[in-house]
PDB file of N, CA, C, O and CB in Angstrom:
ATOM      1  N   MET A   1       5.244   6.492  13.895  1.00  0.00           N
ATOM      2  CA  MET A   1       4.758   5.732  12.779  1.00  0.00           C
ATOM      3  C   MET A   1       4.161   6.674  11.755  1.00  0.00           C
ATOM      4  O   MET A   1       3.902   7.843  12.039  1.00  0.00           O
ATOM      5  CB  MET A   1       3.738   4.694  13.228  1.00  0.00           C
ATOM      6  N   ILE A   2       3.949   6.150  10.568  1.00  0.00           N
ATOM      7  CA  ILE A   2       3.290   6.890   9.508  1.00  0.00           C
ATOM      8  C   ILE A   2       1.946   6.227   9.253  1.00  0.00           C
ATOM      9  O   ILE A   2       1.880   5.018   9.032  1.00  0.00           O
ATOM     10  CB  ILE A   2       4.160   6.936   8.210  1.00  0.00           C
ATOM     11  N   ARG A   3       0.889   7.002   9.282  1.00  0.00           N
ATOM     12  CA  ARG A   3      -0.435   6.500   8.924  1.00  0.00           C
ATOM     13  C   ARG A   3      -0.720   7.036   7.534  1.00  0.00           C
ATOM     14  O   ARG A   3      -0.733   8.248   7.320  1.00  0.00           O
ATOM     15  CB  ARG A   3      -1.553   6.939   9.969  1.00  0.00           C
ATOM     16  N   ALA A   4      -0.952   6.126   6.579  1.00  0.00           N
ATOM     17  CA  ALA A   4      -1.138   6.509   5.188  1.00  0.00           C
ATOM     18  C   ALA A   4      -2.515   6.079   4.695  1.00  0.00           C
ATOM     19  O   ALA A   4      -3.033   5.033   5.085  1.00  0.00           O
ATOM     20  CB  ALA A   4      -0.041   5.896   4.312  1.00  0.00           C
ATOM     21  N   SER A   5      -3.092   6.900   3.836  1.00  0.00           N
ATOM     22  CA  SER A   5      -4.374   6.592   3.223  1.00  0.00           C
ATOM     23  C   SER A   5      -4.144   5.840   1.922  1.00  0.00           C
ATOM     24  O   SER A   5      -3.376   6.291   1.072  1.00  0.00           O
ATOM     25  CB  SER A   5      -5.191   7.878   2.975  1.00  0.00           C
ATOM     26  N   ILE A   6      -4.789   4.718   1.763  1.00  0.00           N
ATOM     27  CA  ILE A   6      -4.679   3.951   0.521  1.00  0.00           C
ATOM     28  C   ILE A   6      -5.316   4.733  -0.625  1.00  0.00           C
ATOM     29  O   ILE A   6      -4.806   4.717  -1.745  1.00  0.00           O
ATOM     30  CB  ILE A   6      -5.351   2.558   0.670  1.00  0.00           C
ATOM     31  N   CYS A   7      -6.416   5.410  -0.354  1.00  0.00           N
ATOM     32  CA  CYS A   7      -7.163   6.123  -1.403  1.00  0.00           C
ATOM     33  C   CYS A   7      -6.447   7.379  -1.895  1.00  0.00           C
ATOM     34  O   CYS A   7      -6.300   7.579  -3.100  1.00  0.00           O
ATOM     35  CB  CYS A   7      -8.539   6.500  -0.888  1.00  0.00           C
ATOM     36  N   THR A   8      -6.001   8.225  -0.963  1.00  0.00           N
ATOM     37  CA  THR A   8      -5.448   9.532  -1.342  1.00  0.00           C
ATOM     38  C   THR A   8      -3.928   9.590  -1.317  1.00  0.00           C
ATOM     39  O   THR A   8      -3.328  10.481  -1.916  1.00  0.00           O
ATOM     40  CB  THR A   8      -5.987  10.587  -0.433  1.00  0.00           C
ATOM     41  N   GLY A   9      -3.309   8.649  -0.628  1.00  0.00           N
ATOM     42  CA  GLY A   9      -1.859   8.678  -0.497  1.00  0.00           C
ATOM     43  C   GLY A   9      -1.375   9.629   0.581  1.00  0.00           C
ATOM     44  O   GLY A   9      -0.172   9.736   0.818  1.00  0.00           O
ATOM     45  N   GLU A  10      -2.308  10.330   1.244  1.00  0.00           N
ATOM     46  CA  GLU A  10      -1.925  11.258   2.313  1.00  0.00           C
ATOM     47  C   GLU A  10      -1.218  10.495   3.423  1.00  0.00           C
ATOM     48  O   GLU A  10      -1.636   9.401   3.802  1.00  0.00           O
ATOM     49  CB  GLU A  10      -3.166  12.006   2.874  1.00  0.00           C
ATOM     50  N   GLN A  11      -0.136  11.087   3.944  1.00  0.00           N
ATOM     51  CA  GLN A  11       0.634  10.475   5.018  1.00  0.00           C
ATOM     52  C   GLN A  11       0.721  11.426   6.204  1.00  0.00           C
ATOM     53  O   GLN A  11       0.980  12.619   6.048  1.00  0.00           O
ATOM     54  CB  GLN A  11       2.043  10.092   4.529  1.00  0.00           C
ATOM     55  N   VAL A  12       0.499  10.875   7.386  1.00  0.00           N
ATOM     56  CA  VAL A  12       0.578  11.657   8.619  1.00  0.00           C
ATOM     57  C   VAL A  12       1.536  10.956   9.565  1.00  0.00           C
ATOM     58  O   VAL A  12       1.403   9.759   9.819  1.00  0.00           O
ATOM     59  CB  VAL A  12      -0.830  11.836   9.277  1.00  0.00           C
ATOM     60  N   ALA A  13       2.493  11.695  10.081  1.00  0.00           N
ATOM     61  CA  ALA A  13       3.439  11.153  11.059  1.00  0.00           C
ATOM     62  C   ALA A  13       2.880  11.385  12.456  1.00  0.00           C
ATOM     63  O   ALA A  13       2.240  12.402  12.725  1.00  0.00           O
ATOM     64  CB  ALA A  13       4.851  11.808  10.907  1.00  0.00           C
ATOM     65  N   GLY A  14       3.130  10.436  13.327  1.00  0.00           N
ATOM     66  CA  GLY A  14       2.670  10.576  14.698  1.00  0.00           C
ATOM     67  C   GLY A  14       3.164   9.423  15.543  1.00  0.00           C
ATOM     68  O   GLY A  14       4.087   8.701  15.166  1.00  0.00           O
ATOM     69  N   PHE A  15       2.533   9.265  16.692  1.00  0.00           N
ATOM     70  CA  PHE A  15       2.926   8.228  17.633  1.00  0.00           C
ATOM     71  C   PHE A  15       1.699   7.432  18.044  1.00  0.00           C
ATOM     72  O   PHE A  15       0.623   7.990  18.260  1.00  0.00           O
ATOM     73  CB  PHE A  15       3.624   8.835  18.869  1.00  0.00           C
ATOM     74  N   LYS A  16       1.873   6.117  18.149  1.00  0.00           N
ATOM     75  CA  LYS A  16       0.787   5.226  18.532  1.00  0.00           C
ATOM     76  C   LYS A  16       1.053   4.678  19.919  1.00  0.00           C
ATOM     77  O   LYS A  16       2.124   4.132  20.184  1.00  0.00           O
ATOM     78  CB  LYS A  16       0.624   4.078  17.513  1.00  0.00           C
ATOM     79  N   ASP A  17       0.074   4.825  20.809  1.00  0.00           N
ATOM     80  CA  ASP A  17       0.165   4.276  22.158  1.00  0.00           C
ATOM     81  C   ASP A  17       0.040   2.757  22.050  1.00  0.00           C
ATOM     82  O   ASP A  17      -0.973   2.255  21.562  1.00  0.00           O
ATOM     83  CB  ASP A  17      -0.945   4.878  23.105  1.00  0.00           C
ATOM     84  N   LEU A  18       1.040   2.035  22.490  1.00  0.00           N
ATOM     85  CA  LEU A  18       1.048   0.581  22.355  1.00  0.00           C
ATOM     86  C   LEU A  18      -0.001  -0.101  23.232  1.00  0.00           C
ATOM     87  O   LEU A  18      -0.431  -1.212  22.920  1.00  0.00           O
ATOM     88  CB  LEU A  18       2.416   0.046  22.696  1.00  0.00           C
ATOM     89  N   GLU A  19      -0.416   0.538  24.312  1.00  0.00           N
ATOM     90  CA  GLU A  19      -1.424  -0.053  25.194  1.00  0.00           C
ATOM     91  C   GLU A  19      -2.834   0.149  24.660  1.00  0.00           C
ATOM     92  O   GLU A  19      -3.632  -0.788  24.637  1.00  0.00           O
ATOM     93  CB  GLU A  19      -1.315   0.541  26.587  1.00  0.00           C
ATOM     94  N   THR A  20      -3.144   1.374  24.228  1.00  0.00           N
ATOM     95  CA  THR A  20      -4.513   1.688  23.806  1.00  0.00           C
ATOM     96  C   THR A  20      -4.708   1.611  22.291  1.00  0.00           C
ATOM     97  O   THR A  20      -5.837   1.475  21.820  1.00  0.00           O
ATOM     98  CB  THR A  20      -4.890   3.067  24.287  1.00  0.00           C
ATOM     99  N   GLY A  21      -3.624   1.695  21.531  1.00  0.00           N
ATOM    100  CA  GLY A  21      -3.726   1.709  20.079  1.00  0.00           C
ATOM    101  C   GLY A  21      -4.085   3.074  19.514  1.00  0.00           C
ATOM    102  O   GLY A  21      -4.230   3.235  18.302  1.00  0.00           O
ATOM    103  N   LYS A  22      -4.229   4.067  20.409  1.00  0.00           N
ATOM    104  CA  LYS A  22      -4.591   5.413  19.960  1.00  0.00           C
ATOM    105  C   LYS A  22      -3.412   6.060  19.231  1.00  0.00           C
ATOM    106  O   LYS A  22      -2.274   6.016  19.698  1.00  0.00           O
ATOM    107  CB  LYS A  22      -5.031   6.290  21.161  1.00  0.00           C
ATOM    108  N   PHE A  23      -3.712   6.663  18.070  1.00  0.00           N
ATOM    109  CA  PHE A  23      -2.707   7.333  17.258  1.00  0.00           C
ATOM    110  C   PHE A  23      -2.808   8.836  17.467  1.00  0.00           C
ATOM    111  O   PHE A  23      -3.897   9.401  17.364  1.00  0.00           O
ATOM    112  CB  PHE A  23      -2.875   6.975  15.763  1.00  0.00           C
ATOM    113  N   GLU A  24      -1.694   9.487  17.760  1.00  0.00           N
ATOM    114  CA  GLU A  24      -1.659  10.947  17.927  1.00  0.00           C
ATOM    115  C   GLU A  24      -0.975  11.556  16.704  1.00  0.00           C
ATOM    116  O   GLU A  24       0.221  11.362  16.485  1.00  0.00           O
ATOM    117  CB  GLU A  24      -0.908  11.356  19.253  1.00  0.00           C
ATOM    118  N   ASP A  25      -1.761  12.302  15.905  1.00  0.00           N
ATOM    119  CA  ASP A  25      -1.219  12.977  14.727  1.00  0.00           C
ATOM    120  C   ASP A  25      -0.245  14.066  15.158  1.00  0.00           C
ATOM    121  O   ASP A  25      -0.523  14.831  16.082  1.00  0.00           O
ATOM    122  CB  ASP A  25      -2.355  13.576  13.863  1.00  0.00           C
ATOM    123  N   ILE A  26       0.900  14.130  14.482  1.00  0.00           N
ATOM    124  CA  ILE A  26       1.884  15.171  14.762  1.00  0.00           C
ATOM    125  C   ILE A  26       2.000  16.124  13.579  1.00  0.00           C
ATOM    126  O   ILE A  26       1.885  17.339  13.739  1.00  0.00           O
ATOM    127  CB  ILE A  26       3.252  14.551  15.085  1.00  0.00           C
ATOM    128  N   MET A  27       2.230  15.565  12.383  1.00  0.00           N
ATOM    129  CA  MET A  27       2.372  16.450  11.227  1.00  0.00           C
ATOM    130  C   MET A  27       2.108  15.707   9.920  1.00  0.00           C
ATOM    131  O   MET A  27       2.318  14.499   9.815  1.00  0.00           O
ATOM    132  CB  MET A  27       3.770  17.067  11.204  1.00  0.00           C
ATOM    133  N   LEU A  28       1.646  16.457   8.935  1.00  0.00           N
ATOM    134  CA  LEU A  28       1.418  15.949   7.598  1.00  0.00           C
ATOM    135  C   LEU A  28       2.766  15.774   6.906  1.00  0.00           C
ATOM    136  O   LEU A  28       3.625  16.653   6.974  1.00  0.00           O
ATOM    137  CB  LEU A  28       0.491  16.898   6.791  1.00  0.00           C
ATOM    138  N   ILE A  29       2.946  14.647   6.245  1.00  0.00           N
ATOM    139  CA  ILE A  29       4.177  14.381   5.503  1.00  0.00           C
ATOM    140  C   ILE A  29       3.845  14.484   4.012  1.00  0.00           C
ATOM    141  O   ILE A  29       3.208  13.597   3.444  1.00  0.00           O
ATOM    142  CB  ILE A  29       4.780  12.962   5.866  1.00  0.00           C
ATOM    143  N   SER A  30       4.284  15.570   3.394  1.00  0.00           N
ATOM    144  CA  SER A  30       4.003  15.800   1.976  1.00  0.00           C
ATOM    145  C   SER A  30       5.166  15.407   1.081  1.00  0.00           C
ATOM    146  O   SER A  30       4.982  15.129  -0.104  1.00  0.00           O
ATOM    147  CB  SER A  30       3.660  17.251   1.746  1.00  0.00           C
ATOM    148  N   ASN A  31       6.382  15.384   1.660  1.00  0.00           N
ATOM    149  CA  ASN A  31       7.567  15.080   0.854  1.00  0.00           C
ATOM    150  C   ASN A  31       8.701  14.622   1.771  1.00  0.00           C
ATOM    151  O   ASN A  31       8.542  14.544   2.989  1.00  0.00           O
ATOM    152  CB  ASN A  31       8.004  16.320   0.015  1.00  0.00           C
ATOM    153  N   GLU A  32       9.835  14.325   1.164  1.00  0.00           N
ATOM    154  CA  GLU A  32      10.995  13.833   1.921  1.00  0.00           C
ATOM    155  C   GLU A  32      11.500  14.866   2.929  1.00  0.00           C
ATOM    156  O   GLU A  32      11.977  14.502   4.004  1.00  0.00           O
ATOM    157  CB  GLU A  32      12.125  13.453   0.964  1.00  0.00           C
ATOM    158  N   LYS A  33      11.400  16.143   2.589  1.00  0.00           N
ATOM    159  CA  LYS A  33      11.824  17.213   3.501  1.00  0.00           C
ATOM    160  C   LYS A  33      11.008  17.166   4.794  1.00  0.00           C
ATOM    161  O   LYS A  33      11.560  17.304   5.885  1.00  0.00           O
ATOM    162  CB  LYS A  33      11.676  18.600   2.824  1.00  0.00           C
ATOM    163  N   ASP A  34       9.687  16.970   4.667  1.00  0.00           N
ATOM    164  CA  ASP A  34       8.829  16.866   5.852  1.00  0.00           C
ATOM    165  C   ASP A  34       9.232  15.676   6.712  1.00  0.00           C
ATOM    166  O   ASP A  34       9.279  15.774   7.938  1.00  0.00           O
ATOM    167  CB  ASP A  34       7.354  16.743   5.441  1.00  0.00           C
ATOM    168  N   MET A  35       9.526  14.543   6.056  1.00  0.00           N
ATOM    169  CA  MET A  35       9.916  13.342   6.800  1.00  0.00           C
ATOM    170  C   MET A  35      11.214  13.575   7.557  1.00  0.00           C
ATOM    171  O   MET A  35      11.332  13.190   8.720  1.00  0.00           O
ATOM    172  CB  MET A  35      10.066  12.144   5.853  1.00  0.00           C
ATOM    173  N   LYS A  36      12.181  14.195   6.912  1.00  0.00           N
ATOM    174  CA  LYS A  36      13.457  14.486   7.576  1.00  0.00           C
ATOM    175  C   LYS A  36      13.250  15.431   8.756  1.00  0.00           C
ATOM    176  O   LYS A  36      13.891  15.278   9.796  1.00  0.00           O
ATOM    177  CB  LYS A  36      14.459  15.097   6.577  1.00  0.00           C
ATOM    178  N   GLU A  37      12.365  16.400   8.599  1.00  0.00           N
ATOM    179  CA  GLU A  37      12.082  17.346   9.692  1.00  0.00           C
ATOM    180  C   GLU A  37      11.445  16.619  10.871  1.00  0.00           C
ATOM    181  O   GLU A  37      11.819  16.860  12.019  1.00  0.00           O
ATOM    182  CB  GLU A  37      11.152  18.488   9.204  1.00  0.00           C
ATOM    183  N   PHE A  38      10.489  15.732  10.604  1.00  0.00           N
ATOM    184  CA  PHE A  38       9.855  14.945  11.664  1.00  0.00           C
ATOM    185  C   PHE A  38      10.908  14.122  12.410  1.00  0.00           C
ATOM    186  O   PHE A  38      10.933  14.105  13.641  1.00  0.00           O
ATOM    187  CB  PHE A  38       8.759  14.017  11.077  1.00  0.00           C
ATOM    188  N   MET A  39      11.776  13.440  11.657  1.00  0.00           N
ATOM    189  CA  MET A  39      12.812  12.617  12.288  1.00  0.00           C
ATOM    190  C   MET A  39      13.767  13.467  13.115  1.00  0.00           C
ATOM    191  O   MET A  39      14.179  13.050  14.198  1.00  0.00           O
ATOM    192  CB  MET A  39      13.592  11.838  11.227  1.00  0.00           C
ATOM    193  N   ARG A  40      14.125  14.645  12.628  1.00  0.00           N
ATOM    194  CA  ARG A  40      15.019  15.532  13.367  1.00  0.00           C
ATOM    195  C   ARG A  40      14.356  16.027  14.646  1.00  0.00           C
ATOM    196  O   ARG A  40      14.962  16.006  15.718  1.00  0.00           O
ATOM    197  CB  ARG A  40      15.438  16.720  12.493  1.00  0.00           C
ATOM    198  N   MET A  41      13.103  16.475  14.526  1.00  0.00           N
ATOM    199  CA  MET A  41      12.388  17.038  15.674  1.00  0.00           C
ATOM    200  C   MET A  41      12.217  16.037  16.817  1.00  0.00           C
ATOM    201  O   MET A  41      12.276  16.406  17.990  1.00  0.00           O
ATOM    202  CB  MET A  41      11.031  17.537  15.236  1.00  0.00           C
ATOM    203  N   TYR A  42      12.004  14.759  16.460  1.00  0.00           N
ATOM    204  CA  TYR A  42      11.704  13.759  17.483  1.00  0.00           C
ATOM    205  C   TYR A  42      12.824  12.755  17.705  1.00  0.00           C
ATOM    206  O   TYR A  42      12.668  11.810  18.479  1.00  0.00           O
ATOM    207  CB  TYR A  42      10.458  13.029  17.117  1.00  0.00           C
ATOM    208  N   GLY A  43      13.956  12.953  17.028  1.00  0.00           N
ATOM    209  CA  GLY A  43      15.116  12.106  17.264  1.00  0.00           C
ATOM    210  C   GLY A  43      14.909  10.650  16.900  1.00  0.00           C
ATOM    211  O   GLY A  43      15.415   9.758  17.581  1.00  0.00           O
ATOM    212  N   VAL A  44      14.164  10.402  15.825  1.00  0.00           N
ATOM    213  CA  VAL A  44      13.947   9.023  15.375  1.00  0.00           C
ATOM    214  C   VAL A  44      14.651   8.783  14.046  1.00  0.00           C
ATOM    215  O   VAL A  44      14.905   9.712  13.279  1.00  0.00           O
ATOM    216  CB  VAL A  44      12.439   8.722  15.243  1.00  0.00           C
ATOM    217  N   GLN A  45      14.956   7.525  13.795  1.00  0.00           N
ATOM    218  CA  GLN A  45      15.611   7.123  12.557  1.00  0.00           C
ATOM    219  C   GLN A  45      14.581   6.474  11.640  1.00  0.00           C
ATOM    220  O   GLN A  45      13.560   5.972  12.109  1.00  0.00           O
ATOM    221  CB  GLN A  45      16.793   6.153  12.838  1.00  0.00           C
ATOM    222  N   ALA A  46      14.844   6.481  10.346  1.00  0.00           N
ATOM    223  CA  ALA A  46      13.909   5.925   9.368  1.00  0.00           C
ATOM    224  C   ALA A  46      13.568   4.472   9.675  1.00  0.00           C
ATOM    225  O   ALA A  46      12.419   4.065   9.503  1.00  0.00           O
ATOM    226  CB  ALA A  46      14.492   6.033   7.966  1.00  0.00           C
ATOM    227  N   GLU A  47      14.546   3.676  10.128  1.00  0.00           N
ATOM    228  CA  GLU A  47      14.292   2.272  10.416  1.00  0.00           C
ATOM    229  C   GLU A  47      13.391   2.060  11.635  1.00  0.00           C
ATOM    230  O   GLU A  47      12.879   0.960  11.845  1.00  0.00           O
ATOM    231  CB  GLU A  47      15.595   1.560  10.625  1.00  0.00           C
ATOM    232  N   ASP A  48      13.199   3.109  12.435  1.00  0.00           N
ATOM    233  CA  ASP A  48      12.333   3.021  13.626  1.00  0.00           C
ATOM    234  C   ASP A  48      10.886   3.367  13.307  1.00  0.00           C
ATOM    235  O   ASP A  48      10.017   3.234  14.169  1.00  0.00           O
ATOM    236  CB  ASP A  48      12.847   3.949  14.723  1.00  0.00           C
ATOM    237  N   ILE A  49      10.612   3.807  12.090  1.00  0.00           N
ATOM    238  CA  ILE A  49       9.269   4.272  11.724  1.00  0.00           C
ATOM    239  C   ILE A  49       8.546   3.197  10.928  1.00  0.00           C
ATOM    240  O   ILE A  49       9.011   2.750   9.879  1.00  0.00           O
ATOM    241  CB  ILE A  49       9.342   5.586  10.909  1.00  0.00           C
ATOM    242  N   SER A  50       7.390   2.795  11.459  1.00  0.00           N
ATOM    243  CA  SER A  50       6.570   1.818  10.740  1.00  0.00           C
ATOM    244  C   SER A  50       5.466   2.563   9.986  1.00  0.00           C
ATOM    245  O   SER A  50       5.188   3.728  10.270  1.00  0.00           O
ATOM    246  CB  SER A  50       5.960   0.758  11.724  1.00  0.00           C
ATOM    247  N   LYS A  51       4.845   1.883   9.029  1.00  0.00           N
ATOM    248  CA  LYS A  51       3.777   2.487   8.243  1.00  0.00           C
ATOM    249  C   LYS A  51       2.525   1.644   8.412  1.00  0.00           C
ATOM    250  O   LYS A  51       2.569   0.416   8.343  1.00  0.00           O
ATOM    251  CB  LYS A  51       4.173   2.608   6.741  1.00  0.00           C
ATOM    252  N   GLU A  52       1.410   2.324   8.634  1.00  0.00           N
ATOM    253  CA  GLU A  52       0.124   1.653   8.774  1.00  0.00           C
ATOM    254  C   GLU A  52      -0.812   2.217   7.709  1.00  0.00           C
ATOM    255  O   GLU A  52      -0.892   3.432   7.524  1.00  0.00           O
ATOM    256  CB  GLU A  52      -0.471   1.842  10.218  1.00  0.00           C
ATOM    257  N   TRP A  53      -1.519   1.332   7.011  1.00  0.00           N
ATOM    258  CA  TRP A  53      -2.445   1.754   5.961  1.00  0.00           C
ATOM    259  C   TRP A  53      -3.845   1.770   6.469  1.00  0.00           C
ATOM    260  O   TRP A  53      -4.768   2.101   5.725  1.00  0.00           O
ATOM    261  CB  TRP A  53      -2.349   0.853   4.755  1.00  0.00           C
TER     262      TRP A  53
END
């Protein structure tokens, strides 16, 4: 998932534990290149990524 700040627009990609709700930060997403790298590294597709504000 992507956790985004409403105030700053900063976006962090990571994974959320569905049982505990704990979010594990993986990497800062500054641009489309970063997002593509995250998806490549973890084998996820854009449609599988949710965004939380």
